[in-house]
TIVO-2410 file (N, C-alpha, C; in nm, 3 decimals):
# residues 143
REC num residu      c1      c2      c3 atome chaine
REC   1      M   0.553   0.908   0.327     N      A
REC   1      M   0.432   0.818   0.290    CA      A
REC   1      M   0.375   0.870   0.164     C      A
REC   2      N   0.421   0.986   0.097     N      A
REC   2      N   0.342   1.011  -0.015    CA      A
REC   2      N   0.386   0.938  -0.124     C      A
REC   3      S   0.507   0.865  -0.121     N      A
REC   3      S   0.543   0.787  -0.244    CA      A
REC   3      S   0.458   0.663  -0.250     C      A
REC   4      I   0.379   0.632  -0.141     N      A
REC   4      I   0.271   0.532  -0.161    CA      A
REC   4      I   0.149   0.595  -0.234     C      A
REC   5      R   0.105   0.695  -0.185     N      A
REC   5      R  -0.011   0.758  -0.242    CA      A
REC   5      R  -0.002   0.813  -0.387     C      A
REC   6      T   0.128   0.839  -0.421     N      A
REC   6      T   0.139   0.891  -0.553    CA      A
REC   6      T   0.197   0.791  -0.653     C      A
REC   7      A   0.206   0.669  -0.628     N      A
REC   7      A   0.241   0.560  -0.702    CA      A
REC   7      A   0.132   0.507  -0.789     C      A
REC   8      H   0.093   0.601  -0.877     N      A
REC   8      H  -0.027   0.565  -0.959    CA      A
REC   8      H   0.012   0.533  -1.100     C      A
REC   9      I   0.012   0.407  -1.126     N      A
REC   9      I   0.050   0.344  -1.247    CA      A
REC   9      I  -0.083   0.289  -1.296     C      A
REC  10      P  -0.123   0.330  -1.422     N      A
REC  10      P  -0.235   0.294  -1.476    CA      A
REC  10      P  -0.245   0.138  -1.486     C      A
REC  11      A  -0.380   0.076  -1.474     N      A
REC  11      A  -0.383  -0.073  -1.478    CA      A
REC  11      A  -0.362  -0.105  -1.637     C      A
REC  12      R  -0.344  -0.221  -1.648     N      A
REC  12      R  -0.300  -0.290  -1.782    CA      A
REC  12      R  -0.446  -0.248  -1.889     C      A
REC  13      P  -0.399  -0.214  -2.002     N      A
REC  13      P  -0.503  -0.190  -2.089    CA      A
REC  13      P  -0.591  -0.315  -2.110     C      A
REC  14      G  -0.726  -0.301  -2.088     N      A
REC  14      G  -0.811  -0.406  -2.106    CA      A
REC  14      G  -0.818  -0.493  -1.969     C      A
REC  15      G  -0.722  -0.463  -1.880     N      A
REC  15      G  -0.727  -0.541  -1.754    CA      A
REC  15      G  -0.853  -0.524  -1.669     C      A
REC  16      L  -0.877  -0.611  -1.578     N      A
REC  16      L  -0.980  -0.607  -1.486    CA      A
REC  16      L  -0.965  -0.482  -1.396     C      A
REC  17      R  -1.081  -0.424  -1.363     N      A
REC  17      R  -1.075  -0.319  -1.252    CA      A
REC  17      R  -1.126  -0.383  -1.133     C      A
REC  18      I  -1.055  -0.390  -1.015     N      A
REC  18      I  -1.099  -0.457  -0.895    CA      A
REC  18      I  -1.159  -0.363  -0.797     C      A
REC  19      H  -1.290  -0.383  -0.766     N      A
REC  19      H  -1.351  -0.307  -0.674    CA      A
REC  19      H  -1.407  -0.394  -0.553     C      A
REC  20      L  -1.346  -0.365  -0.434     N      A
REC  20      L  -1.386  -0.448  -0.334    CA      A
REC  20      L  -1.527  -0.415  -0.284     C      A
REC  21      L  -1.602  -0.510  -0.245     N      A
REC  21      L  -1.741  -0.484  -0.196    CA      A
REC  21      L  -1.739  -0.464  -0.049     C      A
REC  22      H  -1.775  -0.356   0.008     N      A
REC  22      H  -1.779  -0.310   0.138    CA      A
REC  22      H  -1.928  -0.261   0.172     C      A
REC  23      S  -1.949  -0.277   0.312     N      A
REC  23      S  -2.077  -0.214   0.326    CA      A
REC  23      S  -2.070  -0.073   0.332     C      A
REC  24      P  -2.188   0.007   0.321     N      A
REC  24      P  -2.164   0.160   0.338    CA      A
REC  24      P  -2.081   0.215   0.437     C      A
REC  25      A  -2.113   0.144   0.548     N      A
REC  25      A  -2.029   0.175   0.673    CA      A
REC  25      A  -1.889   0.172   0.659     C      A
REC  26      V  -1.845   0.052   0.610     N      A
REC  26      V  -1.706   0.028   0.600    CA      A
REC  26      V  -1.651   0.126   0.491     C      A
REC  27      N  -1.721   0.159   0.373     N      A
REC  27      N  -1.676   0.242   0.281    CA      A
REC  27      N  -1.648   0.386   0.336     C      A
REC  28      A  -1.734   0.420   0.416     N      A
REC  28      A  -1.726   0.564   0.492    CA      A
REC  28      A  -1.612   0.555   0.579     C      A
REC  29      L  -1.581   0.453   0.660     N      A
REC  29      L  -1.464   0.467   0.736    CA      A
REC  29      L  -1.349   0.450   0.665     C      A
REC  30      L  -1.337   0.365   0.540     N      A
REC  30      L  -1.232   0.376   0.458    CA      A
REC  30      L  -1.201   0.506   0.402     C      A
REC  31      Q  -1.301   0.573   0.363     N      A
REC  31      Q  -1.273   0.719   0.306    CA      A
REC  31      Q  -1.234   0.803   0.414     C      A
REC  32      Q  -1.262   0.799   0.532     N      A
REC  32      Q  -1.208   0.878   0.648    CA      A
REC  32      Q  -1.075   0.837   0.670     C      A
REC  33      A  -1.050   0.722   0.677     N      A
REC  33      A  -0.916   0.673   0.699    CA      A
REC  33      A  -0.806   0.719   0.580     C      A
REC  34      E  -0.853   0.715   0.458     N      A
REC  34      E  -0.774   0.781   0.358    CA      A
REC  34      E  -0.747   0.920   0.374     C      A
REC  35      A  -0.848   0.975   0.408     N      A
REC  35      A  -0.833   1.134   0.410    CA      A
REC  35      A  -0.726   1.156   0.543     C      A
REC  36      D  -0.730   1.078   0.646     N      A
REC  36      D  -0.652   1.079   0.758    CA      A
REC  36      D  -0.505   1.051   0.716     C      A
REC  37      L  -0.489   0.955   0.626     N      A
REC  37      L  -0.348   0.920   0.565    CA      A
REC  37      L  -0.292   1.023   0.488     C      A
REC  38      E  -0.369   1.079   0.402     N      A
REC  38      E  -0.332   1.195   0.322    CA      A
REC  38      E  -0.273   1.301   0.399     C      A
REC  39      M  -0.346   1.324   0.519     N      A
REC  39      M  -0.299   1.449   0.610    CA      A
REC  39      M  -0.202   1.407   0.706     C      A
REC  40      A  -0.138   1.273   0.697     N      A
REC  40      A  -0.038   1.218   0.786    CA      A
REC  40      A  -0.091   1.204   0.929     C      A
REC  41      H  -0.227   1.193   0.938     N      A
REC  41      H  -0.281   1.172   1.076    CA      A
REC  41      H  -0.296   1.033   1.109     C      A
REC  42      Y  -0.184   0.979   1.124     N      A
REC  42      Y  -0.163   0.818   1.126    CA      A
REC  42      Y  -0.243   0.755   1.238     C      A
REC  43      V  -0.239   0.806   1.351     N      A
REC  43      V  -0.324   0.754   1.483    CA      A
REC  43      V  -0.476   0.751   1.450     C      A
REC  44      A  -0.521   0.855   1.389     N      A
REC  44      A  -0.667   0.863   1.356    CA      A
REC  44      A  -0.693   0.755   1.249     C      A
REC  45      A  -0.617   0.739   1.163     N      A
REC  45      A  -0.628   0.659   1.040    CA      A
REC  45      A  -0.638   0.505   1.105     C      A
REC  46      I  -0.541   0.475   1.190     N      A
REC  46      I  -0.524   0.343   1.249    CA      A
REC  46      I  -0.664   0.324   1.337     C      A
REC  47      K  -0.720   0.400   1.401     N      A
REC  47      K  -0.841   0.398   1.490    CA      A
REC  47      K  -0.965   0.361   1.389     C      A
REC  48      T  -0.963   0.438   1.284     N      A
REC  48      T  -1.060   0.424   1.203    CA      A
REC  48      T  -1.070   0.290   1.109     C      A
REC  49      L  -0.938   0.257   1.073     N      A
REC  49      L  -0.922   0.134   0.994    CA      A
REC  49      L  -0.947   0.010   1.087     C      A
REC  50      D  -0.915   0.023   1.218     N      A
REC  50      D  -0.945  -0.079   1.308    CA      A
REC  50      D  -1.087  -0.106   1.329     C      A
REC  51      R  -1.155  -0.004   1.329     N      A
REC  51      R  -1.311  -0.017   1.334    CA      A
REC  51      R  -1.356  -0.074   1.205     C      A
REC  52      A  -1.307  -0.048   1.091     N      A
REC  52      A  -1.346  -0.100   0.959    CA      A
REC  52      A  -1.305  -0.249   0.955     C      A
REC  53      R  -1.199  -0.289   1.005     N      A
REC  53      R  -1.153  -0.419   1.006    CA      A
REC  53      R  -1.241  -0.519   1.090     C      A
REC  54      K  -1.308  -0.466   1.187     N      A
REC  54      K  -1.402  -0.543   1.265    CA      A
REC  54      K  -1.489  -0.611   1.192     C      A
REC  55      E  -1.557  -0.562   1.075     N      A
REC  55      E  -1.633  -0.595   0.972    CA      A
REC  55      E  -1.573  -0.680   0.870     C      A
REC  56      N  -1.453  -0.625   0.815     N      A
REC  56      N  -1.397  -0.704   0.705    CA      A
REC  56      N  -1.240  -0.717   0.747     C      A
REC  57      P  -1.217  -0.806   0.822     N      A
REC  57      P  -1.076  -0.826   0.881    CA      A
REC  57      P  -0.964  -0.861   0.782     C      A
REC  58      N  -1.014  -0.927   0.668     N      A
REC  58      N  -0.904  -0.975   0.579    CA      A
REC  58      N  -0.908  -0.893   0.447     C      A
REC  59      A  -0.981  -0.790   0.439     N      A
REC  59      A  -0.990  -0.706   0.327    CA      A
REC  59      A  -0.850  -0.645   0.278     C      A
REC  60      P  -0.790  -0.673   0.169     N      A
REC  60      P  -0.656  -0.624   0.134    CA      A
REC  60      P  -0.643  -0.474   0.131     C      A
REC  61      D  -0.762  -0.407   0.083     N      A
REC  61      D  -0.735  -0.265   0.098    CA      A
REC  61      D  -0.727  -0.196   0.225     C      A
REC  62      L  -0.800  -0.262   0.331     N      A
REC  62      L  -0.794  -0.206   0.463    CA      A
REC  62      L  -0.661  -0.240   0.524     C      A
REC  63      L  -0.613  -0.372   0.497     N      A
REC  63      L  -0.492  -0.415   0.559    CA      A
REC  63      L  -0.371  -0.333   0.495     C      A
REC  64      Q  -0.382  -0.296   0.362     N      A
REC  64      Q  -0.278  -0.219   0.314    CA      A
REC  64      Q  -0.281  -0.077   0.363     C      A
REC  65      A  -0.387  -0.022   0.390     N      A
REC  65      A  -0.384   0.122   0.459    CA      A
REC  65      A  -0.345   0.105   0.595     C      A
REC  66      R  -0.375   0.004   0.659     N      A
REC  66      R  -0.321  -0.010   0.794    CA      A
REC  66      R  -0.179  -0.021   0.797     C      A
REC  67      A  -0.114  -0.103   0.714     N      A
REC  67      A   0.021  -0.123   0.682    CA      A
REC  67      A   0.095   0.033   0.681     C      A
REC  68      E   0.033   0.107   0.574     N      A
REC  68      E   0.077   0.233   0.553    CA      A
REC  68      E   0.061   0.329   0.681     C      A
REC  69      A  -0.022   0.314   0.744     N      A
REC  69      A  -0.051   0.395   0.885    CA      A
REC  69      A   0.059   0.374   0.968     C      A
REC  70      A   0.082   0.229   0.985     N      A
REC  70      A   0.194   0.188   1.083    CA      A
REC  70      A   0.329   0.224   1.032     C      A
REC  71      L   0.357   0.221   0.906     N      A
REC  71      L   0.473   0.287   0.847    CA      A
REC  71      L   0.490   0.428   0.887     C      A
REC  72      G   0.394   0.506   0.874     N      A
REC  72      G   0.384   0.651   0.889    CA      A
REC  72      G   0.435   0.672   1.046     C      A
REC  73      L   0.400   0.582   1.132     N      A
REC  73      L   0.441   0.591   1.280    CA      A
REC  73      L   0.581   0.526   1.302     C      A
REC  74      G   0.639   0.470   1.203     N      A
REC  74      G   0.765   0.406   1.220    CA      A
REC  74      G   0.754   0.266   1.282     C      A
REC  75      H   0.633   0.216   1.278     N      A
REC  75      H   0.609   0.074   1.350    CA      A
REC  75      H   0.649  -0.021   1.226     C      A
REC  76      M   0.765  -0.060   1.207     N      A
REC  76      M   0.800  -0.157   1.099    CA      A
REC  76      M   0.749  -0.294   1.112     C      A
REC  77      Q   0.755  -0.358   1.225     N      A
REC  77      Q   0.706  -0.488   1.246    CA      A
REC  77      Q   0.542  -0.496   1.222     C      A
REC  78      A   0.470  -0.394   1.274     N      A
REC  78      A   0.333  -0.404   1.252    CA      A
REC  78      A   0.293  -0.378   1.104     C      A
REC  79      A   0.374  -0.289   1.038     N      A
REC  79      A   0.356  -0.265   0.898    CA      A
REC  79      A   0.383  -0.406   0.822     C      A
REC  80      A   0.479  -0.468   0.861     N      A
REC  80      A   0.512  -0.578   0.782    CA      A
REC  80      A   0.414  -0.696   0.809     C      A
REC  81      E   0.354  -0.697   0.911     N      A
REC  81      E   0.252  -0.804   0.938    CA      A
REC  81      E   0.126  -0.772   0.865     C      A
REC  82      F   0.080  -0.654   0.871     N      A
REC  82      F  -0.051  -0.595   0.795    CA      A
REC  82      F  -0.029  -0.619   0.637     C      A
REC  83      L   0.097  -0.587   0.595     N      A
REC  83      L   0.132  -0.603   0.452    CA      A
REC  83      L   0.127  -0.754   0.411     C      A
REC  84      S   0.173  -0.830   0.499     N      A
REC  84      S   0.186  -0.968   0.454    CA      A
REC  84      S   0.036  -1.027   0.450     C      A
REC  85      Q  -0.051  -0.995   0.542     N      A
REC  85      Q  -0.192  -1.018   0.528    CA      A
REC  85      Q  -0.255  -0.974   0.400     C      A
REC  86      A  -0.240  -0.848   0.375     N      A
REC  86      A  -0.280  -0.798   0.253    CA      A
REC  86      A  -0.227  -0.862   0.134     C      A
REC  87      M  -0.103  -0.909   0.126     N      A
REC  87      M  -0.064  -0.979   0.003    CA      A
REC  87      M  -0.119  -1.106  -0.011     C      A
REC  88      Q  -0.187  -1.174   0.091     N      A
REC  88      Q  -0.250  -1.298   0.066    CA      A
REC  88      Q  -0.362  -1.281  -0.044     C      A
REC  89      N  -0.419  -1.167  -0.029     N      A
REC  89      N  -0.542  -1.154  -0.121    CA      A
REC  89      N  -0.509  -1.031  -0.232     C      A
REC  90      V  -0.401  -1.014  -0.268     N      A
REC  90      V  -0.358  -0.913  -0.367    CA      A
REC  90      V  -0.422  -0.933  -0.502     C      A
REC  91      P  -0.496  -0.833  -0.569     N      A
REC  91      P  -0.534  -0.864  -0.705    CA      A
REC  91      P  -0.406  -0.859  -0.798     C      A
REC  92      A  -0.421  -0.909  -0.908     N      A
REC  92      A  -0.321  -0.925  -1.011    CA      A
REC  92      A  -0.289  -0.795  -1.076     C      A
REC  93      N  -0.375  -0.691  -1.064     N      A
REC  93      N  -0.330  -0.561  -1.130    CA      A
REC  93      N  -0.438  -0.470  -1.072     C      A
REC  94      G  -0.414  -0.340  -1.112     N      A
REC  94      G  -0.507  -0.221  -1.065    CA      A
REC  94      G  -0.416  -0.138  -0.953     C      A
REC  95      V  -0.500  -0.040  -0.913     N      A
REC  95      V  -0.464   0.057  -0.811    CA      A
REC  95      V  -0.427  -0.002  -0.685     C      A
REC  96      L  -0.492  -0.097  -0.642     N      A
REC  96      L  -0.468  -0.181  -0.517    CA      A
REC  96      L  -0.358  -0.252  -0.514     C      A
REC  97      C  -0.326  -0.333  -0.621     N      A
REC  97      C  -0.201  -0.408  -0.655    CA      A
REC  97      C  -0.089  -0.314  -0.646     C      A
REC  98      V  -0.092  -0.207  -0.706     N      A
REC  98      V   0.020  -0.096  -0.706    CA      A
REC  98      V   0.042  -0.050  -0.564     C      A
REC  99      R  -0.056  -0.017  -0.482     N      A
REC  99      R  -0.022   0.032  -0.370    CA      A
REC  99      R   0.023  -0.067  -0.266     C      A
REC 100      I  -0.020  -0.197  -0.280     N      A
REC 100      I   0.034  -0.297  -0.190    CA      A
REC 100      I   0.187  -0.317  -0.215     C      A
REC 101      W   0.224  -0.321  -0.332     N      A
REC 101      W   0.369  -0.338  -0.376    CA      A
REC 101      W   0.446  -0.225  -0.342     C      A
REC 102      Q   0.388  -0.108  -0.363     N      A
REC 102      Q   0.459   0.030  -0.340    CA      A
REC 102      Q   0.484   0.045  -0.192     C      A
REC 103      T   0.377  -0.003  -0.104     N      A
REC 103      T   0.400   0.002   0.044    CA      A
REC 103      T   0.503  -0.112   0.088     C      A
REC 104      A   0.526  -0.219   0.002     N      A
REC 104      A   0.628  -0.320   0.035    CA      A
REC 104      A   0.768  -0.257   0.009     C      A
REC 105      W   0.758  -0.190  -0.117     N      A
REC 105      W   0.881  -0.125  -0.167    CA      A
REC 105      W   0.940  -0.023  -0.057     C      A
REC 106      V   0.843   0.060  -0.007     N      A
REC 106      V   0.888   0.155   0.095    CA      A
REC 106      V   0.931   0.095   0.223     C      A
REC 107      L   0.866  -0.009   0.271     N      A
REC 107      L   0.908  -0.076   0.393    CA      A
REC 107      L   1.037  -0.140   0.371     C      A
REC 108      R   1.066  -0.217   0.260     N      A
REC 108      R   1.185  -0.277   0.242    CA      A
REC 108      R   1.304  -0.187   0.221     C      A
REC 109      T   1.276  -0.080   0.166     N      A
REC 109      T   1.371   0.030   0.145    CA      A
REC 109      T   1.426   0.091   0.287     C      A
REC 110      Q   1.317   0.128   0.365     N      A
REC 110      Q   1.352   0.183   0.508    CA      A
REC 110      Q   1.409   0.064   0.574     C      A
REC 111      E   1.414  -0.056   0.566     N      A
REC 111      E   1.468  -0.160   0.650    CA      A
REC 111      E   1.596  -0.194   0.578     C      A
REC 112      H   1.630  -0.127   0.468     N      A
REC 112      H   1.753  -0.150   0.400    CA      A
REC 112      H   1.769  -0.299   0.351     C      A
REC 113      H   1.658  -0.356   0.303     N      A
REC 113      H   1.667  -0.481   0.239    CA      A
REC 113      H   1.656  -0.459   0.083     C      A
REC 114      S   1.777  -0.434   0.016     N      A
REC 114      S   1.759  -0.394  -0.116    CA      A
REC 114      S   1.699  -0.497  -0.213     C      A
REC 115      A   1.730  -0.612  -0.199     N      A
REC 115      A   1.697  -0.718  -0.283    CA      A
REC 115      A   1.543  -0.740  -0.274     C      A
REC 116      A   1.474  -0.741  -0.135     N      A
REC 116      A   1.330  -0.739  -0.129    CA      A
REC 116      A   1.280  -0.622  -0.199     C      A
REC 117      A   1.330  -0.511  -0.171     N      A
REC 117      A   1.284  -0.379  -0.224    CA      A
REC 117      A   1.273  -0.386  -0.376     C      A
REC 118      D   1.373  -0.439  -0.455     N      A
REC 118      D   1.383  -0.453  -0.586    CA      A
REC 118      D   1.273  -0.561  -0.625     C      A
REC 119      Q   1.248  -0.667  -0.561     N      A
REC 119      Q   1.144  -0.747  -0.602    CA      A
REC 119      Q   1.012  -0.689  -0.589     C      A
REC 120      A   0.987  -0.601  -0.485     N      A
REC 120      A   0.864  -0.527  -0.461    CA      A
REC 120      A   0.845  -0.427  -0.579     C      A
REC 121      L   0.960  -0.366  -0.640     N      A
REC 121      L   0.935  -0.276  -0.737    CA      A
REC 121      L   0.901  -0.352  -0.854     C      A
REC 122      I   0.958  -0.480  -0.887     N      A
REC 122      I   0.920  -0.544  -0.994    CA      A
REC 122      I   0.790  -0.584  -0.991     C      A
REC 123      R   0.737  -0.635  -0.881     N      A
REC 123      R   0.608  -0.678  -0.868    CA      A
REC 123      R   0.497  -0.558  -0.882     C      A
REC 124      R   0.537  -0.420  -0.830     N      A
REC 124      R   0.446  -0.311  -0.855    CA      A
REC 124      R   0.437  -0.281  -1.009     C      A
REC 125      Q   0.556  -0.294  -1.085     N      A
REC 125      Q   0.543  -0.273  -1.215    CA      A
REC 125      Q   0.453  -0.375  -1.299     C      A
REC 126      A   0.465  -0.492  -1.251     N      A
REC 126      A   0.385  -0.609  -1.312    CA      A
REC 126      A   0.235  -0.576  -1.291     C      A
REC 127      C   0.198  -0.504  -1.179     N      A
REC 127      C   0.050  -0.470  -1.167    CA      A
REC 127      C  -0.004  -0.386  -1.282     C      A
REC 128      A   0.084  -0.300  -1.355     N      A
REC 128      A   0.033  -0.238  -1.456    CA      A
REC 128      A   0.073  -0.296  -1.595     C      A
REC 129      G   0.150  -0.405  -1.589     N      A
REC 129      G   0.204  -0.478  -1.711    CA      A
REC 129      G   0.304  -0.373  -1.768     C      A
REC 130      Q   0.385  -0.296  -1.688     N      A
REC 130      Q   0.484  -0.219  -1.746    CA      A
REC 130      Q   0.628  -0.262  -1.689     C      A
REC 131      L   0.720  -0.224  -1.758     N      A
REC 131      L   0.868  -0.240  -1.705    CA      A
REC 131      L   0.918  -0.109  -1.689     C      A
REC 132      I   0.952  -0.047  -1.579     N      A
REC 132      I   0.978   0.078  -1.558    CA      A
REC 132      I   1.124   0.078  -1.500     C      A
REC 133      P   1.210   0.170  -1.534     N      A
REC 133      P   1.351   0.164  -1.478    CA      A
REC 133      P   1.322   0.170  -1.322     C      A
REC 134      P   1.429   0.082  -1.253     N      A
REC 134      P   1.423   0.106  -1.095    CA      A
REC 134      P   1.435   0.230  -1.054     C      A
REC 135      V   1.360   0.259  -0.947     N      A
REC 135      V   1.368   0.394  -0.878    CA      A
REC 135      V   1.470   0.374  -0.760     C      A
REC 136      S   1.563   0.468  -0.754     N      A
REC 136      S   1.669   0.443  -0.646    CA      A
REC 136      S   1.616   0.470  -0.522     C      A
REC 137      S   1.659   0.394  -0.426     N      A
REC 137      S   1.626   0.420  -0.294    CA      A
REC 137      S   1.718   0.517  -0.209     C      A
REC 138      Q   1.835   0.544  -0.288     N      A
REC 138      Q   1.930   0.640  -0.238    CA      A
REC 138      Q   1.917   0.777  -0.299     C      A
REC 139      P   1.939   0.877  -0.214     N      A
REC 139      P   1.932   1.012  -0.260    CA      A
REC 139      P   2.026   1.027  -0.378     C      A
REC 140      D   1.985   1.136  -0.458     N      A
REC 140      D   2.080   1.157  -0.567    CA      A
REC 140      D   2.225   1.211  -0.523     C      A
REC 141      Q   2.328   1.163  -0.573     N      A
REC 141      Q   2.457   1.205  -0.523    CA      A
REC 141      Q   2.512   1.287  -0.633     C      A
REC 142      H   2.566   1.406  -0.603     N      A
REC 142      H   2.624   1.489  -0.685    CA      A
REC 142      H   2.764   1.520  -0.644     C      A
REC 143      P   2.860   1.518  -0.749     N      A
REC 143      P   3.001   1.539  -0.709    CA      A
REC 143      P   3.022   1.676  -0.640     C      A
***
């Protein structure tokens, strides 16, 4: 899951920075869930995110994090469902855009859907206005 957390591509120069407005309680829950995700405590993250989603059920940042936690537990169908919901309100650029499409890339790569993974990678790159050489989903092969 580190590939989702480390996929930091800077936003387009001069591009808008998207900051979702949450209540202080939801912000605190999201910060706790982010810490749980960083430590691979996926069950704890899910519980925290589900509490936050009671107030903001369609917030794309909460949905993306929930998809990431489901991926961490190997729950591919749940991850796909949360990701699909997050994509309905994905910003055009910025960190959240990158994370949503990076999550899609990881999911599609794990499901061996290479064409969909390639599309997710292109969309991730577009979030930053960059064209980056494709990242192989296959391990390096040495003769």
